[in-house]
C-alpha positions as CSV (number, residue, x, y, z in Angstrom):
1,M,1.2,-2.9,23.2
2,T,1.0,-7.0,24.3
3,Y,-2.6,-8.1,25.5
4,D,-3.7,-11.4,26.8
5,Q,-6.7,-11.5,24.0
6,L,-6.6,-9.6,20.6
7,A,-9.6,-8.8,18.8
8,I,-7.8,-8.5,15.1
9,P,-4.6,-10.3,15.5
10,E,-1.2,-8.9,13.3
11,P,-2.0,-12.0,10.6
12,A,-5.6,-10.3,10.0
13,I,-3.9,-6.8,9.5
14,P,-3.4,-5.9,5.6
15,H,-0.7,-4.6,4.1
16,A,-1.7,-1.0,2.7
17,V,-1.1,-0.3,-0.8
18,V,1.1,3.0,-0.4
19,P,3.4,1.9,2.5
20,A,3.4,5.7,3.6
21,F,-0.5,4.9,5.1
22,Q,0.3,1.5,6.6
23,H,0.3,3.7,10.0
24,V,-2.9,4.0,9.5
25,V,-4.0,0.4,8.8
26,D,-1.8,-0.8,11.7
27,T,-3.7,2.1,14.1
28,Y,-7.2,1.4,13.0
29,A,-6.6,-2.4,13.9
30,S,-4.3,-1.0,17.2
31,E,-7.6,1.4,18.2
32,T,-9.8,-1.8,18.0
33,N,-7.3,-4.0,19.1
34,K,-7.5,-1.4,22.7
35,V,-10.8,-0.7,22.7
36,A,-11.5,-4.8,23.4
37,S,-9.0,-5.1,25.4
38,V,-11.0,-2.1,27.9
39,W,-14.5,-3.6,27.2
40,R,-13.5,-7.2,28.2
41,Q,-12.9,-5.9,31.8
42,F,-16.9,-4.8,32.0
43,A,-19.1,-8.0,33.1
44,D,-22.2,-7.9,31.7
45,A,-24.0,-7.1,34.8
46,D,-21.8,-4.1,34.6
47,L,-23.7,-2.8,31.3
48,D,-26.7,-0.6,32.8
49,Y,-23.7,0.7,34.9
50,R,-23.6,4.9,34.7
51,P,-21.5,7.0,37.4
52,H,-23.8,9.8,37.4
53,P,-27.8,10.6,35.7
54,R,-26.9,12.3,33.2
55,S,-24.1,9.7,32.0
56,S,-24.2,7.2,29.3
57,T,-24.5,4.0,30.8
58,V,-21.4,1.2,29.8
59,A,-24.3,-0.3,26.6
60,E,-24.5,3.2,25.7
61,V,-21.2,4.1,25.5
62,M,-20.5,0.7,23.5
63,K,-23.9,1.3,21.3
64,H,-22.3,4.6,20.5
65,Q,-18.7,3.2,19.0
66,I,-20.3,0.5,17.0
67,L,-22.5,3.1,15.5
68,S,-20.5,6.4,15.2
69,E,-17.8,4.1,13.4
70,R,-20.0,3.1,10.7
71,R,-21.6,7.3,10.0
72,F,-17.8,8.1,9.9
73,F,-16.4,5.5,7.9
74,G,-19.4,5.3,5.7
75,E,-20.6,8.7,5.4
76,F,-17.1,10.6,5.7
77,L,-14.6,8.4,4.1
78,A,-17.2,6.5,1.8
79,S,-16.5,2.9,3.7
80,P,-19.0,0.1,2.1
81,E,-21.0,-0.3,5.4
82,P,-23.8,-2.4,6.4
83,P,-27.2,-0.4,6.9
84,A,-27.2,0.8,10.5
85,S,-30.1,-0.8,11.1
86,E,-27.9,-4.3,11.3
87,L,-25.1,-3.1,13.5
88,L,-25.9,-3.9,16.9
89,P,-26.1,-7.6,18.1
90,A,-29.2,-8.7,18.6
91,K,-28.3,-9.9,22.6
92,Q,-26.4,-7.3,24.2
93,T,-23.4,-8.9,25.9
94,V,-20.0,-7.9,26.1
95,A,-19.0,-10.3,24.2
96,A,-21.6,-9.6,21.4
97,F,-20.3,-6.1,21.5
98,I,-16.6,-6.5,20.7
99,D,-17.5,-9.6,18.4
100,R,-19.6,-7.1,16.5
101,M,-16.8,-4.3,16.4
102,T,-14.2,-6.9,15.3
103,K,-16.5,-7.9,12.8
104,L,-17.3,-4.3,11.3
105,A,-14.0,-3.2,11.7
106,L,-12.0,-6.2,9.6
107,P,-13.7,-5.4,6.0
108,R,-12.7,-1.7,7.0
109,L,-9.0,-2.5,7.6
110,A,-9.1,-3.5,4.1
111,F,-10.7,-0.5,2.7
112,L,-8.3,1.6,4.2
113,A,-5.3,-0.5,2.9
114,E,-6.3,-0.3,-1.1
115,R,-6.4,3.6,-0.4
116,S,-4.5,6.2,-2.6
117,D,-2.1,8.6,-1.1
118,D,-4.2,11.4,-3.7
119,W,-7.0,9.6,-2.0
120,W,-6.2,10.0,1.1
121,L,-5.2,13.8,1.0
122,E,-8.4,14.9,-1.1
123,P,-11.2,16.8,1.0
124,A,-14.4,15.2,1.2
125,P,-17.2,16.5,3.7
126,F,-17.2,16.2,7.2
127,F,-20.4,17.5,8.7
128,D,-20.5,21.3,7.7
129,V,-17.0,21.3,6.5
130,K,-14.8,19.8,4.1
131,R,-11.2,18.3,5.7
132,Q,-9.1,15.9,4.3
133,R,-9.4,12.6,4.5
134,I,-6.5,11.5,6.4
135,W,-8.0,14.4,9.0
136,I,-11.1,12.5,9.3
137,F,-9.5,9.2,9.9
138,W,-7.4,11.0,12.8
139,R,-10.9,12.4,14.0
140,R,-12.2,9.2,14.2
141,V,-9.2,8.1,16.4
142,L,-9.3,10.7,18.3
143,H,-13.1,9.9,19.2
144,T,-12.6,6.3,20.0
145,A,-9.6,7.4,22.4
146,H,-12.1,9.7,24.2
147,H,-14.8,6.8,24.9
148,R,-12.3,3.8,25.8
149,T,-10.6,6.7,28.4
150,Q,-14.7,7.2,29.7
151,L,-14.7,3.7,30.3
152,T,-11.6,3.3,31.7
153,V,-13.0,5.3,34.1
154,Y,-16.2,4.0,34.8
155,L,-13.7,1.0,35.5
156,R,-11.9,2.3,38.3
157,M,-14.8,3.7,39.9
158,L,-16.3,-0.2,39.6
159,D,-13.1,-1.0,41.1
160,K,-11.8,-3.4,38.4
161,L,-8.8,-3.7,36.8
162,V,-7.9,-1.0,33.9
163,P,-6.0,-2.2,31.1
164,S,-2.7,-0.5,29.8
165,T,-3.4,0.7,26.5
166,Y,-0.3,2.9,25.7
167,G,1.8,2.0,28.9
168,P,1.5,0.5,32.5
169,T,-1.5,1.5,34.4
170,A,-1.7,0.9,38.2
171,D,-2.9,-2.2,37.6
172,V,-0.9,-3.7,34.5
173,T,3.0,-2.7,34.4
174,W,5.9,-5.3,33.2
175,K,9.6,-5.5,33.5
176,G,11.0,-2.6,31.6
177,A,8.2,-0.1,31.7
178,D,9.0,3.2,32.3
179,P,6.2,6.0,33.2
180,T,7.0,9.4,33.2
181,T,6.4,11.0,36.2
182,T,9.1,12.7,37.9
183,I,10.7,15.5,36.4
184,D,14.0,13.2,36.1
185,A,12.3,11.4,33.9
186,A,11.1,14.0,31.4
187,E,14.0,15.8,31.0
188,R,15.5,12.6,29.3
189,K,16.6,12.9,25.8
C-alpha cells in the first residue's frame, strides 16, 4: 500500500537474519503503518467519541493498542519492553498516540528481525496454553486488525474519510484498483 505519511518508512525496516521470516518484520511494520493511517483520520476532539455507551472511546482503543502490544511482545514473545507505566503519552492527543506507538514498534522490529527459525517455532506460554511463537505473533496481528477495523467503523459513523489499508475504500481508490465486488471478478483465476 502507498500512504501519504508513513509511521515506519521502508529504510527503517531491518532485514531478518532468517530470510524466510522477513515477512514477519515487514508485516509488523505494515500493520503499524495501517494503524497510524487510521488513527490519523481522527481529530483530538474525537478521542472521547463512542458509538454506544458500552463501546470503548477512540482514546480507549488507542490506549489498549499500545498497552496490549507491550503485553504481547513482552510477556509472550520475551521482547525487551519499557515498564507499562511509561507507555502512554503524557498528553493524550492523536499525534502523541501515533508517535508513541511508532517509537515502541521500532525496537520490536529489530527484535523480530534477529530471531532464529528455531525460536519462531518453539512453543511459548500464551495465557493458559502454549503456542509456537509464530502463532503468537500472528494472533497479535489479528488483534491489531480487529481494533483497527473497529476504529474504521467509528470513522464512518463520524462521517470521516476511511483510509485504504488493504485496498480501495469508498473514500480512497486509484487507477488500477480492482476490488472484487462481483461474481465475475470472483471467478477470475
